[in-house]
N, C-alpha and C positions, 0 to 999 in steps of 0.2 A: 958612591953613596956618601952624602955629607955626614960629618961626625955625629950630628945630633939627630939624624934620621933613624928611626927604628927599622929593623928588618921586617919583612912581610909577615913572619909568624907572630912577632910581638905586636905588630900593628893590628893583625886580625884579632888577637886576644884582647888588646886594649880597646879596640873599637867596638867590641861586642858588649856594650853596656846597655841594658834595656829594662823594660818594666818587669815586675814580678808577674808571672802568668797566673791568671785566675783572680788577681786582686786589683789589677790596674784598670779593668773595664775596657771598653773599646778604644783602640788607638786612634791617633789623629787621622791616619789614612782611612781607617774604617768609618770615621765620622765625616769623611768627605773633604777634609781640610788639606790633606796632602795628596799629591798626584799619584803616589804609588810607584813612581819611577825609581829605578836603582841609580839614576843619574844624580850626582851630588849637586848641592846648592839649590835644591827645590824643596818647597814645603811651606810651613807656616811662616818661617822667617825667609826673607828674600836672600839670595845668594850673598849679597854684600853684608847684610845685617848678621846672618848666621856665621859667616866666616870672621867678621869683625869681633863678634861675641866670643868665638872660639879663640881668637888671637888674644883677647883680653884675659880669658881664662888662663891661657898658657903663660902670659906675662905675669899675671897676679900670682901664679903658683911657681914662678921661676922654673918652668918646665919647657922642654923643646916642642911639645905637641899639646894641642887642645882639640877636643872632639865634642860634637853634639849629635846624639843619636835619638831616633824615635822607633817605636816598635809597631809592627803590623803583622798579624797572623803568624806569630811565632818567629818572625825574622826581624833583624835589626836593619834600619835604613839610616844611612849617613846623610845629614842635612847641613852640616857645617863643620869645618875643620881648618886647622892651621898647623904647618910643619909636617904635612903628609905628602910632599911631592914624591911622585913615583909609585904610590901605593893605594890610590883611590879605588881602583877596581877590586883590590884585595879585601877592603873593609866596607865597601859601599852597601853590600847586601849579604849578610851572613846569618846562619841559624843561631838562635839564642843559645841552644844547648852546647854549641861549640865555642862559647864565649864566656866572659866573666859575668854574664847575666845571672848565673846561678847564685852568685854571691849577693847580688842586689835582691834577688828573690827571697833569700833567706833572711837578710838583715832588714830589708825595707827601710834603709837609712843610709847615711854616708858610709863609704867603703874606703879604707886607707890601707894600702899594701906598700911597705917600705922595700921589700925584696920579694919579687915574684917567685924566684927559685927556692926561697926558704919558706914559703907559705903553703901549708898543707891544702888550702882550699883551691890552689891554682894547679892546673894540670902540669905535669913535668915538662921540662924543656923551655920554660919561659924565663926571661930575665928582665930586670928593670923594676920601676916603681909605678904605682897607680893611685890616683886620688879621684874618686867619683862621688857625685851628689845626685840624688834622684830629682827628676823634673816632674812636678805634680800638676794636676789640674786643680780647679777651684774646690773640688770635693776631696782632695787629698790623694786621689788615685795616682799611681806612678805611670807617667806617659813615656818617659825616656830618661836619658842619662846625660849629664854635663860633667866632663872629666878632663883631668890633666894627666899626662903620661911622660915618663922619662925612661930612657933605655938602660939607665944605670940605677942600681939600688940607691935609695936616699931616704931621708926623713922628711916628713911634711910638717911644717910649722903650723901653729894655730892660726896665724894670719892667712897662710895659704889655704888652709881648710875653710876659713871664713870667706875668703875671696871667691872660691869655687862655689860655696853655698849661696853667696849673693848672686853670682852669675846664674845659678839654677833658678833662683827666685825671679830674676829678670826674664828668664825663659818662660817661667810660669805666668808672669804678667803678660808677656807677649802672646802666649798661647790663650790665656783667658780672654784677652781683647779680640784675638782672632776668632775664638769660639763664639763670642757674643756677636761679632760681625757676621759670622757664618749663620748663626741662628736667625738673626734679623733678615739676612739674605734669603734663607730658606723660607721663613714666614712670608716674606714678600713674594717669592716665587710661588709658594703655595697659594697665596691669595690671588695672585695674577692668574694662575692656572684655574682656580675655582671661578673667578669672574669671567675668564675667557670661555669657560665651558657652559656658561649660562645661556639660555635662550633669549634672555632680555639684554638689551643694550644698556650699559652702565657708563655714566660720565660723572667725573668729580672735578671740582674747582677749588681754588684756595679763597682766602678772604677777599682778595682783589678781583675775583671773577675769572682768574686765569685758569684754563683747563689744565689739570695736572694728571688726569688719567682718563683713558677711553679704552674700553675693552674691544675685543675683536668683533663681537656681535654688533656693537654700535657702529663700528666702521663699516661692517657689511651692510647694515641697514641703510646707512647713508649712500653707499654705493648702489644698492638696489633701487633707491629713490632717485638716482642720478644726480646726487648733490656732491659738489667738490669740497675739499678741505675737511677739517675736523669738527667745526661747529657750523651747522646750517644757519643761514639767515632766516628771518621770520617770513620772508616772501613766500606766499602760497599756503601759509599755515592759518587754519581757522579753528575755533573751538567747535563743540558739537552742534551749536546753534548757528554756525556759519559766520560768526564774528571774526574778522581778521585779527591776527595776533601780531604784536610787536616783539622785539627782542626781549624787552623787559617782562613780557608775558610768559616767556619760556619757563618751564618748571625749574630748571637749575637755578636761574636767577631769582625766581620767586622764593625758592627755598633759602637762598643766600640772604634774603630780606626777612627770614624767619617763618615763612609759610610752610605748612605741612600739606602735601598733596597726596591724594590717594585715588587711584583709578580715574584720573582726569583725562578726558578724551580730547585728542588733538587730531585734526584731519589735515593731511598734506595733499595739495593739488600740485603734483610734480611737473617738472618741465616736459616730461613725456606725455602729459595730459592724463596720466593715470592718477587715481585717487587712492591714498593709503590712509589707514586708520591706526592710531596708536593710543595706548593707555599709559599714562605717566604717573609714577610715584616719585616724589622728591621730598627731601628732608634736609634741614641744616645740620652741620657737624659742629658740635660745641667742644671747647677746650676745657681743661680742669677748672678754669676760673669762670666757666659759664658763658664766655664770649664765643661768638660764631667765628670759627676758623676756616670754614669752607662749606660746601654743599655737595650732595650726591643725588643723582636721579637715576631711576631705572625705567626704561622704555620698552614696552611690549608691543610688538607688531600684531594687531588683531585684524588686519585686512582680510585674511582668509576667513576668519570667523564672521566678520561683517558680511562678506560675500555670501557665505553659506546662509546667513540669516536672510539676506535679500533674495537669494534663490528660493528659499522656502516660502517667503512672502509672495514671490512671483508665481510659484506653483499653486499657492492657495488662491491667488487672484484669478489664475487661469481656470482652475477647477470650479471656482464660484461662478465665473462668467459662463462657463459651459453648462453648469447645473441650472442656471436661471434663464438661459436663452432657448427659444423654440427651434432655432436653426443655426447652422454654422455661419451663415451670412450675418445673422444678428449677433452671434458671439464673437465673430472675427475681430472687429475693431477693439473690443475690450481686451481680448487675448493679446493682440499685437501691442496695445498700449502698455500692458504689464511687461511684455518682453522688452520693448524699447526703453522703458523706464528703468528696468532692472539692469540691463547691460550698459546703460548710458550711451546707447547708440542712437541713430537719428531716424531710421526708417525701417519698416517691416512690411512684408506682404504675405498673404495666404492664397495659395493656388489649389484648386481642386481638379482632379484628373477626370477628363471625359475620354474614357478608353475607346468608345466607339468612333469619336472624331479624331482620336490620336493627338489630343492637345490637352494642356493644362489651362484652366480658365481662372482668371482673377476673381477671387471671392471676397477679399477684404484687403485694406491697406491702412497704414497709420504712419504719420510722421511726427517727430517730436515737436512740441509747442515752440514757436519761434523759428522753426526751420523753414526758410523761405525758398530754398532751391527748388526749381521745378523738376519733378521726377515723372517722366513719361512712362506710365505702366500700360503695356498693351493689354487688349482684351483677352488674348490667349497666346500661348506659345506652343509650337509643334513639339512633338517628342524629340528629345535630344538637342533642341535649340534653346539658346538663352540659358540663364542660370537655373531657373526652375525646371525647364525641359531636360537639361543635362542631369540634374539631380534625380529626376524621374527615371531617366535612362539607366544611370549607373546604380541606382537603388541604395546609395549611401551618402553621408554628409559630404559636402564640398566646401572647403575653406579657401577663399581667395584673399591674399594679403592686400592686393591693390587692384581694383577693377579697371583702373586706368591703364594698366599694362597690356600689351598685346596678348591675344589668346586668352583673355579673361572671361569670355562668354558674354560680355557686355560691350557694346560698341564704345569706341573712344569718345564719340560725340556725346552719348548719353552720360558717360562717367564724368566728362568735363562739365557739362551743363548742370548736372545734379550735385557736383562736388562730393561724390561718394568715393570711398576707397576700399576698406575691408568689407567683405561680404561672406555670409554663411548661408548655405541652403541645406535643409534637413528634410528628407522624405517623411511624409506622414503615412504611417503604415498601420495596418491591422492584419496580424498574421503575416502571410507572405505577399499580400496585395498592397500596392502603393495606391493610396486614396488621394494624396495631395502632396504639396511641398510648402514648407515654411521657410521664408527667406528674410534675413535681417542684414542691415547695412550700417557701417560706421563712416564718419567723416575723417577718420585717421587710418593709417596703415597699422594693422594688427597682426601679430603672429598667432598661430593656432594655440588654443588653450583647452586642455582635456576637461577641466571643470565646466567650462562654458559649453563645450560639445555635449557633455553629459546632461546639462540642464536643458538644452534645446532638444535633445533626443527624448528626454522625459516629457517635455511639453508637447512635442509632436506625437508621442504615444497617447497622451490624454486626448488630443484632437482626433487622432485616428479612432480611438474607442468611442468618442462622441459621435463622429460621423457614422460609424458602423451602427451604433445604437439608434441614431435617428433614422437610418435606412430601415432597420428592423421595425422600429415603431411605425414608420410611414407605411411599410408593407402590412403590418398588423392592422393599422387603421383602415387601410384600403380593403384588406380582406374582410374585416368585420362589416364595413359599409357595403361591400359588394355581395356579401353572403345573402343578405335579405333581398337585395335587388336581383341577384342571380336566381334565387329560389322563385321569386315572383315572376321573373321573365321566363325562366325555363318552364314554369308551370303554364304560363300563357302560351308560349310557343309550342309546347307539346299538346296542350289541351285543345288548341284550335284544330289541328288536323285530326286528332282523335275524335273530336266532336263531330266533325264532318263525316269521318268514316263510319262512326256509330249511327248517325242519323240516316245516311244514305243506305247503309246496310239494313236498317229497320224498314225503310221504304221498299227496298227490294223484297224483303221477307213478306210484307203485307200486300204487295201488288198482285193483281190478277194477271191472267195470261195476256190479255190485250195490252194492259199497262206495261208489262214486262217487255212485250215486243216493241212498244212505241218508245218508252223512256229508259229501258234497261241499258242500252249502250251509253247513254249520257250519264246515267247514275254510276255505272262502272268506271267511266272515265274520271269522274270526280273522286271516287274512292281511290283509284290508281294514282292520281295526282297528289292527293293528300298522303297516301302511303309513301310515295317517293320523297315528299317533303319531310315526313317523319324520319325516313331512313337517312336522309341527308343530314338532318339535325343530329341524329344519334352518331353518325359517322364523324361529323365535325367535333362533337363533344368528346368522342373517344380519341380522336386525333389530338385535340387540345390537351386532354389528360395525359396522353403519352409524351407529348412535348414537354409539358410542365414537370412531369415526373422523371424526365430524362430517359424514358424507355424507347422513344422513337429513334430510329437509326439515321444518323446524318453522316454523309461521306464528304468530308472537307478536302477537296482537291482543287488544284489551280483551274480556274474557269474564267471565261470572258463574260463579265456581267453586261457589257454593252451588247453583246450578241443576244443574251437572254432578253434584255429590254426590247431590242428590235423585233424579236419573235412575238413577244406579247403585244407590241404595238401593231404588228401586222394583223393579228387576230382581232384586236379591238377595232381597228379601222374597217375590217371586213364586216364586223357585227353592226356598225353604225352607218354603213354605206347607204347613202340616200337621205340620211337624217341631217337636220340642221345643226350639226356638231362638228367642229374642227379640232383635229388633234395635231399639235406641232411637237417637234422634239429637237433637242440639242444634245447629241451624243458624240462621244469620242469614237475614233475608229476601233479602239480596243481598250479595255480596262480589266486587267487580270487580277484576281484575288482568290484566296482560299475559300471555297464555299461548296454547298450542296446544290447542284444545278437544278434539280427537280424542286426542291423546297423553295429556293429563291425565285424560280419561275412562278410558283404558286403565289408568292408574296406580290410580285409585280402584277400578275393577273388579278389578284384581289384589289389592288390599288386602282388599276385602270377600270376594273368592273365597277367599283364604287363611284369613280369619277363620272363614268357614263350614266350609271343608275341615278345619281343625285343631280343630273343635269337633264331633267325630263323635257325641258323646253328648249333644248339645244344650248349652244354656247361655245366655249373655247377651253380646251384641255392642253396644258403644256407639260412636257416631260423632259427633265434635264438630268444628266449624269456627268459627274466630274470627280477628279481627285483633289482632295483638300488635305494637305499634309500626309499623314499616314492612313487616311480614311477615304473611302469612296462615298460620295453623297448623291443619293437619288431623290429627286423632288418631283412629286406629281401634284399639279395644281389644276383646279377647275373653277368655273364661274357659276356653279350650280347653287343649291340651297344653302350651303355653308353649315357650320357647326358653331353654336354659341361657346363662349370661353369656358363657362362652367360645365359644359358637357364634353369638352375635349378629352379629358382623362377617362371619363366614363365609357367612351367609345372602345376602350381596350379591356373592359371588365367582362365582356362576354354576354351575348344575347341582348345587348343594349341597342335600342333604336332611338334616334333623336325625335324630339317632338314634331319637328317639321316633316320627317319621313313618315311618322305615324299619321299625321294630319293629311298628307297627300297619298296615303296608302301605297307607299313605295315598297315593293316586296323585298324580303331579305330576312336573315336570321339574326344578324348582329354579331356573328361569330368571325367574320372575315378579318377585321383588324386585330381581334384577340389572337387568332391563329398566326397572323403575320408577325405580331410582337413576339410570340413564343418562338417562331422560326428565327427572327432577327436576333433575339437574345441568345439562342443557341449558337449563333455566329459571333457572339461577343459584341454585338452592335446595339443600336438604339433606333427607335421609331417614335415619332411624335407629330402632333398637329401643331403647326407654327402659325405665326401671324400672317395674314393674307390681306393684301390690299384689295379693297372693294368686296363684292359678293363672292362667295365660294370658299374653297378649302384648299390648303396646301399640306400634304403629308411629306415629311422629310425622314429619310432612312439613311443612317450612317453605318458603314460596315468597315472593319479594319482590313487593311490591305496586306498585313503581314500575318504569318501563322502564329496562333496563340497556343 
């Protein structure tokens, strides 16, 4: 040990000079300025400055050792020293109560000890001399100790006391400066944290227009818009009216010129072809002299809000179009126009399901104005084929990022010629039944968006409800129209045989014996014929009622419809043998579908019977059967009297006879087609009178080939 080096015990005692507990306030370490480490040469003062100041203290006091301590949580931390070689660990971190800090606490001022061993305030066993001055903050609270120590007893001169006091003041000045810097840094960090936590993007510039601050949200907004760098150029920016903006029109630079902006709308047409909407607030920053020293702007991304507003407008346009249109075919173009305009896509289509035929049929289409690409829209699509057919099959929305890619459900030729890319298909449903499909297309590649899917699903639901309501309204109108016709017809058809039965019964009652013998058999034959006619009508009506109410029993099992048609043709040909009537057929060897053989045989017999009955002067009957997609199509055509267009639907209302049939007194009840439609409907199929070239009639029946 060098001569002037103190021993470890003396060093521990001398080094333990600290603040007065309870009066010093928080220490530097507690205020975040010191690291809290027990390692020397760390803290407010750098290691060089602290050690140099400690050396100056020792030289000014003519002492072998100088120390600078600060306090934290009841312990002394060494942050500068001179003449302490070999004992740093001993005094770097010690409890206040085990040091001379008690003296500082009691005196709250300079402490001079000429002989530690003779001072009653010092614990026994200590030797040497001590001179300590408190280090205070700007409020006068003691933060630490600046002291000079000697291992031998000695006197301290006034100059030495003054020198250590001046050194303590230097420490105070350095601490005060560091505290000020710390507070400024804390305020800056606090402000940065607040600005970074905002949902608005904030940018500030100096008087020269140089950007000096950009918060994290602003950077994120630029990244979301696909813009590089820190300040976006004005390319692609417009105001709310669509006027292109220059760099000088940007809010930050307008504020630098003295403008105050509030909720100024700016629209960005980004490089990814997406449109983003922003609201800008911008204000100049003025200095104490009133001159502009910079500007600040806050930018709020309102793209989602604007999209919600557009979606609401779209839904309103759709509901308005549906409310004002008499049919889905009439409402379709207006609905699709609203959808295309809202999504900023280029093309949309509406398809309606024909379950009997197993296809979706095109009901409406719409392309954006100026869109010149030719889009080939087929008349119908089979179940599971094409985008609309697949959406019907899976019963849920389908999103395709790029229809030009393989396996996209649209041919590469169609995608290339139409310049379409992203596509979305949404089933139009009412309850558990799919009534149609809504499809929309974009000319860019798009990733799925939940909000857009929700909008399209909502629009599809509106369309489904409209279609269902129109179906119910149509049925209600048909029912109201048919009720009077039905009552009139049933009255006529029942009254005619009853009148004959009543009249001929009266003749039999009043006839004498000779008349009965001569005319009785003929009169009884007329009564019997009309009785059978009446029984037939009643049975048919009861059958029709049972089918309509769902009480009639149908056994849907795999059956060969081609075989049923061949059997009916054989009976029809036998019935017209010798007449001037030709019956041709075009049938497959086999066509199996789920059905009730007895009921479908009744339908075919009715159709062939009508074709024969309505060809009284002979002619040509053609019967064809084929598979069309997922449906079987049976067509029965004749060259007979024909049915006018306005009477076609009435043929299925029950007991209806065409004017031509009544004029030519062709027998019948008018119930055959009504019963046939009831049977076909129970098979989930359809039956209708379709256009026919020349004279005559064609009846088309569609039956699904898969089990429902």
